[in-house]
Steps between C-alpha positions, in 0.01 A plus 500: 500500500637842404561791737206682342269204554611475861428869552153470347424196712622679811296810421178310435542274804621786715207724409253226586671424829520867593130534427409201708714616791353850495152363450530295817591816690220717360212255484295401801558172676417235237207271554616149580436240234472127542819318415319180411641415158829501311423821311418706808807372683728571204359852466546566871856364493591726209352795685711414805817498290424837343411667828803363682748587225383848407331631815754783524473620140302822460362694208189703421283192463125547548314189607179557300687561174721199559208268568315620189802443277570163661146370461463629143825336391420177684167484317673587170285808465579830327737703715487880521874527430665345197800274551723779369353756742531260792861426409585871495342554843695212651823604331462854633440369852807276500720767344396743772562238768842420354590870496394535862710201601798634305469840667478334841806288428698802383408696812598206719824461307589867543436480876703178532789644299515813716485296821771264372733783400460672836560172685812416299641851536475475879614139506816578304620713791484217752826349620584175324282563195684513168361621168611369160515700178158365395337625820480161670559526875626220719639421841684191614330313782723190503833527314671207327804442283527300181378476144223726382244403233494648150184620332487178298523280810219339691467583867312340787384740767274554794330838493227722636347788304317801647370837391658809652217512756593151621222308325633154417405378152717193456728275704677175421570476872129494580451232234789298641644453152804684355464652154728412209518722191730628225621844603428646156131407516393699802451871567802720433554576867540130574724435201737774611470446874553125526820533296644699791454206735709199596348169606398521865455876503176682572418842358212742516420667168304822455382496140368805311187438295686520168716208615194311624161471327466859380160646402344155458536389860458131578213313657250645745756638748769665284348812353635697202838670553554338840846498657570162662712360783644148491701308755694238308726217617706334227504127569679370192605573144388261228209259491442332837591133513206264479436312822573126464195279504457296816575130453228256575558255783687187394680668205 
C-alpha cells in the first residue's frame, strides 16, 4: 500500500473515530440494548474499541449531524455531502490538527533547547566537568587504564539515561541486562563519549540535543531538542562471549 493510500485510510478512519469519540461526549447516556445475538455483541465490541482508543481526540463534531450522516450511509441513502466534499472537509480537519501538533512540538522544542543550553552552560563551570570541541560534556566517576574503543568497535555497557530534570527514561541496570552495540550506530554523543573510556571506567555524559535526538526527540519521555545525561560503565570491547551451554547430567 502506498503512502498516499495509507494517509487516505488514516484520514477516513480517523475522522470516523473522532466523530464517534466526540459523539459519545455530546450525546446523552445511550439507552442500553440487549446483547442477545452475535450482531449486537459485535457492534458493541466495535463501539468499545473506538471509544477506548479515541476518547481523548477532540474536534468540532456535532452529534446530530454525525448520526444523520452515519445512518444515511449505513442505509446506502443519498448523503447531503458528495464524496469529494466530505473528503475536503476531513482533509482540512487533519491538516489543521497536524499544523497544531507541529506548532506545539516546535514550541516544546524551543523551550527544551533553551533549558538545555542554560543547564549545560552552568554545568560546564563545575569542577571535574570537561567539554569537548563538539560540545559534549563529561566527568569521570570511576577511572581506568587500558585500551579504548574505536568508532567501528562494538562495546558492552551498563548505563542509565535521564533528562536534565532527573527523569529517568532508560536503564540497562534496571533491566539487569548490559547493552551491546556498535559505537557508530548510536547517537553522536555516545559515539564520541564511549571512545574516551577504557574498560572498567564509568563516566557521566552531558549531551547537547544536537548530539542526541535533536528536534525529533525519542519515545514518550524524550521531547524535541532535549539535552540528556547518561551514566555509562564500559564493561568490554567487542562482542561479548556466548555463555557455554550447560551439559546434561551423564554427559
